[in-house]
C-alpha positions as CSV (number, residue, x, y, z in Angstrom):
1,M,-7.5,32.4,1.5
2,E,-5.4,29.3,1.5
3,F,-3.2,28.5,-1.5
4,F,-2.8,24.9,-2.7
5,C,-0.2,23.9,-5.2
6,S,-1.7,22.8,-8.5
7,T,-1.8,19.0,-9.1
8,T,-1.2,19.7,-12.7
9,K,1.8,22.0,-13.0
10,N,4.2,23.9,-10.8
11,C,5.6,27.3,-11.6
12,S,8.3,25.8,-13.8
13,G,5.7,24.1,-16.0
14,N,6.5,20.5,-14.8
15,I,3.9,18.0,-13.7
16,T,3.7,18.2,-9.9
17,M,2.4,15.5,-7.6
18,N,1.1,16.5,-4.2
19,I,1.9,13.9,-1.6
20,G,0.3,14.0,1.9
21,L,2.5,12.5,4.7
22,D,1.3,11.8,8.2
23,M,4.3,13.0,10.2
24,M,3.0,11.7,13.6
25,G,2.1,8.1,12.5
26,G,4.4,5.3,13.6
27,D,6.6,4.3,16.5
28,F,9.5,6.5,15.4
29,A,7.6,9.5,14.2
30,P,8.1,12.2,13.3
31,E,11.9,11.9,12.9
32,Q,11.9,8.8,10.7
33,A,9.2,10.3,8.5
34,V,11.3,13.4,8.0
35,K,14.4,11.3,7.3
36,G,12.5,9.3,4.8
37,M,11.4,12.4,3.0
38,A,14.9,13.7,3.0
39,L,16.1,10.4,1.6
40,F,13.5,10.5,-1.1
41,L,14.4,14.0,-2.2
42,F,18.1,13.0,-2.3
43,E,17.7,9.9,-4.3
44,N,14.9,10.9,-6.6
45,N,14.1,13.9,-8.9
46,F,10.3,13.4,-9.2
47,P,8.4,16.7,-9.1
48,V,6.8,16.2,-5.7
49,F,5.4,18.7,-3.3
50,F,4.7,17.5,0.2
51,Y,1.8,18.3,2.5
52,L,3.0,17.4,6.0
53,F,0.4,16.8,8.7
54,G,1.7,17.0,12.3
55,D,2.9,19.1,15.1
56,E,4.2,22.2,13.3
57,F,6.8,23.2,15.9
58,V,8.4,19.7,16.2
59,V,8.3,19.0,12.5
60,K,9.7,22.3,11.4
61,D,12.8,21.9,13.6
62,L,13.4,18.4,12.2
63,L,13.0,19.7,8.6
64,S,15.5,22.4,9.3
65,H,17.9,19.9,11.0
66,Y,17.9,17.6,7.9
67,S,18.2,20.6,5.5
68,I,15.0,20.1,3.6
69,S,14.1,23.1,1.5
70,P,10.9,24.9,2.6
71,S,10.0,25.1,-1.1
72,S,9.3,21.4,-1.2
73,Y,6.7,21.3,1.6
74,R,3.8,22.9,3.5
75,I,3.1,22.0,7.1
76,I,-0.6,21.5,8.1
77,H,-0.6,21.8,11.9
78,A,-2.4,19.0,13.7
79,D,-3.4,19.5,17.4
80,E,-4.4,15.9,18.0
81,E,-2.9,12.5,17.6
82,I,-4.3,9.0,17.0
83,E,-2.6,6.5,19.3
84,M,-1.7,3.1,18.0
85,H,-4.0,1.4,20.5
86,A,-7.0,3.7,19.7
87,L,-10.2,2.0,18.6
88,P,-10.2,2.3,14.8
89,T,-13.9,2.8,14.4
90,K,-13.9,5.9,16.6
91,A,-10.4,7.3,16.2
92,L,-10.9,9.6,13.2
93,R,-14.3,10.8,14.4
94,E,-13.0,11.6,17.9
95,R,-9.8,13.1,16.7
96,P,-10.8,15.4,13.7
97,Q,-7.7,17.6,14.1
98,S,-5.3,14.6,14.2
99,S,-2.6,14.3,11.5
100,M,-4.4,11.2,10.0
101,A,-7.9,12.7,10.0
102,L,-6.6,15.9,8.3
103,G,-4.6,13.9,5.8
104,F,-7.8,12.0,4.8
105,K,-9.7,15.2,4.5
106,Y,-7.1,16.8,2.2
107,L,-7.1,13.6,0.1
108,A,-10.9,13.5,-0.1
109,D,-11.1,17.2,-1.0
110,G,-8.5,16.7,-3.8
111,K,-5.9,18.9,-2.1
112,V,-3.4,16.0,-2.2
113,D,-3.0,13.2,-4.8
114,A,-2.0,10.5,-2.3
115,F,-1.8,10.0,1.5
116,I,0.8,8.0,3.4
117,S,0.8,7.0,7.1
118,A,2.5,4.5,9.3
119,G,0.0,5.2,12.1
120,N,-2.9,3.1,13.5
121,T,-3.5,0.5,10.7
122,G,-7.2,0.0,11.7
123,A,-7.9,3.7,11.6
124,M,-6.1,3.9,8.1
125,M,-8.5,1.2,6.9
126,V,-11.5,3.0,8.3
127,G,-10.4,6.2,6.6
128,S,-9.8,4.5,3.3
129,L,-13.2,2.8,3.3
130,F,-15.4,5.6,4.6
131,S,-13.5,8.8,3.6
132,I,-12.2,7.8,0.2
133,K,-14.6,4.9,-0.5
134,A,-14.4,1.9,-2.8
135,I,-14.3,2.1,-6.6
136,E,-17.7,1.6,-8.0
137,G,-18.1,-2.1,-8.6
138,V,-15.5,-3.2,-6.1
139,L,-17.1,-5.4,-3.5
140,R,-14.2,-5.2,-1.0
141,P,-10.9,-3.4,-1.2
142,T,-7.8,-5.4,-0.4
143,I,-4.3,-5.0,0.8
144,P,-1.4,-6.8,-0.9
145,T,2.2,-7.5,0.0
146,I,5.3,-8.1,-2.2
147,L,7.0,-11.4,-1.8
148,P,10.6,-12.1,-3.1
149,Q,11.0,-15.1,-5.3
150,E,13.9,-17.5,-5.3
151,S,14.7,-16.5,-8.9
152,G,15.2,-12.9,-7.9
153,R,11.8,-11.7,-9.2
154,S,8.9,-10.4,-7.0
155,S,5.3,-11.5,-6.7
156,L,2.2,-10.1,-5.2
157,L,0.1,-11.8,-2.5
158,L,-3.4,-10.6,-1.6
159,D,-5.4,-10.3,0.6
160,V,-3.1,-10.2,3.6
161,G,-5.4,-9.2,6.4
162,L,-8.1,-6.7,5.4
163,N,-10.7,-9.4,4.6
164,A,-10.4,-12.4,7.0
165,D,-13.6,-14.0,5.5
166,C,-14.2,-13.9,1.8
167,K,-16.6,-15.0,-0.9
168,P,-15.5,-16.4,-4.3
169,E,-16.4,-13.1,-5.9
170,H,-14.0,-11.3,-3.7
171,L,-11.1,-13.5,-4.7
172,N,-12.0,-13.0,-8.3
173,Q,-11.9,-9.2,-7.9
174,F,-8.6,-9.4,-5.9
175,A,-7.1,-11.2,-8.9
176,I,-8.0,-8.2,-11.2
177,L,-6.7,-5.6,-8.7
178,G,-3.5,-7.6,-8.2
179,S,-2.9,-8.1,-11.9
180,L,-3.3,-4.4,-12.6
181,Y,-0.9,-3.5,-9.8
182,A,1.6,-6.1,-10.9
183,Q,1.5,-4.8,-14.4
184,H,1.6,-1.1,-13.8
185,I,3.6,-0.8,-10.6
186,L,5.8,-3.9,-10.6
187,G,6.4,-3.8,-14.4
188,I,5.2,-7.4,-15.1
189,A,3.8,-7.4,-18.6
190,H,1.5,-10.4,-18.4
191,P,1.1,-11.4,-14.8
192,G,0.0,-15.0,-14.1
193,V,-2.5,-15.4,-11.3
194,G,-2.6,-18.4,-9.0
195,L,-5.1,-19.4,-6.3
196,I,-3.5,-20.5,-3.0
197,N,-4.9,-23.9,-2.1
198,I,-4.0,-27.3,-0.5
199,G,-3.5,-29.0,-3.8
200,E,-3.0,-28.4,-7.5
201,E,-6.1,-30.2,-8.8
202,E,-9.2,-28.2,-9.7
203,G,-11.4,-29.9,-7.1
204,K,-9.1,-29.4,-4.2
205,G,-9.7,-27.1,-1.2
206,N,-12.6,-25.8,0.9
207,L,-15.9,-24.4,-0.4
208,L,-14.2,-21.0,-1.0
209,T,-11.4,-22.2,-3.2
210,Q,-13.6,-24.7,-5.0
211,S,-16.0,-22.0,-5.9
212,A,-13.4,-19.4,-6.7
213,Y,-11.5,-21.6,-9.2
214,P,-14.1,-21.6,-12.0
215,L,-14.6,-17.8,-11.6
216,L,-10.9,-17.2,-12.0
217,R,-10.6,-19.6,-14.9
218,Q,-13.4,-17.8,-16.8
219,N,-12.2,-14.3,-16.0
220,S,-10.9,-12.8,-19.3
221,Q,-9.2,-9.9,-17.5
222,I,-6.6,-12.1,-15.9
223,S,-4.2,-14.9,-16.9
224,F,-5.1,-17.7,-14.5
225,V,-2.5,-20.4,-14.0
226,G,-4.4,-22.6,-11.5
227,N,-3.9,-23.6,-7.9
228,L,-0.8,-23.0,-5.9
229,E,0.4,-25.0,-2.9
230,G,2.3,-23.6,0.0
231,R,5.6,-24.8,-1.5
232,D,4.9,-22.7,-4.6
233,I,4.6,-19.3,-2.8
234,L,8.3,-18.4,-3.1
235,T,8.7,-19.8,-6.6
236,D,7.9,-18.3,-10.0
237,K,4.8,-20.3,-10.6
238,A,2.6,-17.2,-10.4
239,D,3.1,-13.4,-10.3
240,V,-0.1,-12.7,-8.4
241,M,-1.4,-15.0,-5.6
242,V,-4.9,-14.7,-4.3
243,C,-6.4,-15.9,-1.0
244,D,-8.6,-14.8,1.8
245,G,-7.1,-12.4,4.3
246,F,-6.8,-15.0,7.1
247,T,-4.6,-17.2,5.0
248,G,-2.7,-14.3,3.5
249,N,-1.9,-12.8,6.9
250,V,-0.6,-16.1,8.2
251,V,1.7,-16.4,5.1
252,L,2.8,-12.8,5.5
253,K,3.8,-13.2,9.2
254,L,5.6,-16.5,8.3
255,V,7.7,-14.9,5.6
256,E,8.4,-11.9,7.9
257,S,9.8,-14.3,10.4
258,L,12.3,-15.6,7.8
259,Y,14.0,-12.2,7.8
260,E,13.9,-11.9,11.6
261,I,15.4,-15.3,12.1
262,S,18.1,-14.9,9.5
263,H,19.0,-11.5,11.0
264,R,19.2,-12.9,14.5
265,K,21.3,-15.8,13.4
266,E,23.5,-13.5,11.3
267,I,22.7,-15.4,8.1
268,H,23.8,-13.0,5.4
269,H,22.3,-14.0,2.1
270,E,20.7,-11.8,-0.5
271,F,17.5,-13.9,-0.7
272,F,16.7,-13.4,3.0
273,L,17.6,-9.7,3.0
274,R,14.8,-9.2,0.4
275,F,12.3,-10.2,3.1
276,N,13.0,-6.9,4.9
277,F,9.7,-4.9,4.6
278,E,11.7,-1.6,4.6
279,N,12.7,-2.5,1.0
280,Y,9.1,-2.2,-0.1
281,G,7.8,0.6,2.2
282,G,4.1,0.1,2.9
283,T,1.1,-1.5,1.2
284,P,-1.5,0.3,-0.9
285,V,-5.2,-0.2,-0.3
286,L,-6.3,-1.5,-3.6
287,G,-9.9,-0.9,-4.8
288,I,-10.5,2.6,-3.4
289,N,-10.8,5.8,-5.4
290,K,-7.5,7.4,-4.4
291,P,-4.0,6.3,-3.5
292,V,-3.6,5.4,0.2
293,I,-0.3,3.8,1.4
294,V,-0.3,2.1,4.8
295,G,3.1,1.7,6.5
296,H,4.3,-0.7,9.3
297,G,4.3,1.0,12.7
298,I,8.0,0.3,13.1
299,S,8.9,2.0,9.8
300,H,12.2,3.8,9.5
301,S,13.5,6.2,6.9
302,R,13.9,3.8,4.0
303,A,10.4,2.4,4.5
304,F,9.0,6.0,4.4
305,M,11.0,6.8,1.3
306,N,9.7,3.6,-0.5
307,M,6.2,4.5,0.5
308,I,6.6,7.8,-1.2
309,V,8.0,6.0,-4.3
310,V,4.9,3.7,-4.4
311,A,2.6,6.7,-4.2
312,V,4.4,8.4,-7.0
313,K,4.2,5.4,-9.2
314,M,0.5,5.0,-8.6
315,I,-0.1,8.6,-9.6
316,Q,2.3,8.6,-12.6
317,T,0.7,5.4,-14.0
318,D,-2.9,6.7,-13.4
319,L,-3.5,3.3,-11.8
320,L,-6.7,4.2,-10.0
321,N,-8.4,5.3,-13.2
322,I,-7.2,2.2,-15.0
323,M,-8.8,0.2,-12.2
324,K,-12.0,2.2,-12.4
325,L,-12.2,1.5,-16.2
326,S,-11.6,-2.2,-15.6
327,F,-14.5,-2.4,-13.1
328,N,-16.8,-0.7,-15.6
329,K,-16.5,-4.0,-17.5
330,V,-18.6,-7.0,-16.7
331,V,-16.6,-9.1,-14.1
């Protein structure tokens, strides 16, 4: 009979969070995942127990090398691996003993409270949508990204690639999901929501933005501030910015290039350093029933550490239940 740590209390009586970590996902796995775990344990004192999915023999040696106490983890051996180029729609089904597939199974069965991977992004999305499923009432889950603002604050942009084509109702729901995330995870008390558009006036834009505008304005669950132009994205005009995934992904890749260019040209400025994705870890899939954090394939230790921090915050704040309650209301 297998023993699974309680998600309620550990033997010391403290609240324990069970975090599932895909040790084989990412270009630099499993070493960077192990180093990220070690960094988290060194810099944080959250009561976390790790379920590590991967090649037991390789992972165990690395855990020993980085002096991680066996009392903080349990290894679930995975015989298979999902390659980065694998077809997402088939990967989990054809590799049921892979680290990612086992991680989703443990999350779906309630054996872990959150699951993190920097592996095949498409497969992570398929697992999120079909293994964990959307919150009742959510038409389409979404993925956000954090953007630094010139003032030093941070904002949230969504969707950034999961939904290339959207309907106005989708953007309206993204605004609710983004507002709740900004409030409970980013600590913004009353997040203002803006709609990315090609002009400030209400009638501007294409059919999508023209139709989304009145829905957002009438939505009592958000604080709508109106349209945002491209020049507003890195200012404090809004805390949450909504758009279709096609637009959001273009914006995301553009701002990522700012860090890469400044790094290549050796421009050392605090503002540009904040565009480094490692500072934020990965992105949560918002609108599904349990916390899933998707990391960049080139994630290093600090990114893994920050992905764990995001998962912990989502569990501690009970964000998913807050979202579920929100979608029980009439949207």
